[in-house]
C-alpha angles and dihedrals in degrees: 000000000000089000088053090052091051094044090051094049089048089052091051091052090047093050091052092061097038115120093006123131116240088248090053091050092050094045113122104226099165131050092258124070091259114134134162091249091048092051090052091049093046092051091048093053093045091051093047092046093050104036104029108026099034102035102028109014121188119222107290096016115134126187107239117266135186089271092055097035112046093174090056095218095128100040114107116238116262107275097019113144137195088257086064092063085118079090088085092061090050091046095051092045093051092050091045085063093048089049090052090055093047095048090048089053091046099055109339098261114147140174137077101263 
């Protein structure tokens, strides 16, 4: 069931960038630096960090730490455990909502799928 939730949220994010130009996906529509392209990049980095580097690291892979990631966006919260990987579903769902808002501001398209 958790995998299905994550797959659904991924599909929502992908729908939000479907048929957009690179310029549209990179357009800043809100006061922060958040863009559709940036959300996709962020989610890819987060998934790689959690699923590949933390759970099945290749030789030389290191999970991002404060020294490697000055913005702190990839650092797990203190006390976070492997059992808490449900965080990826929450993270993806939250950013799917952000993507929905940005796509609506881009061309008016709305809806989950």
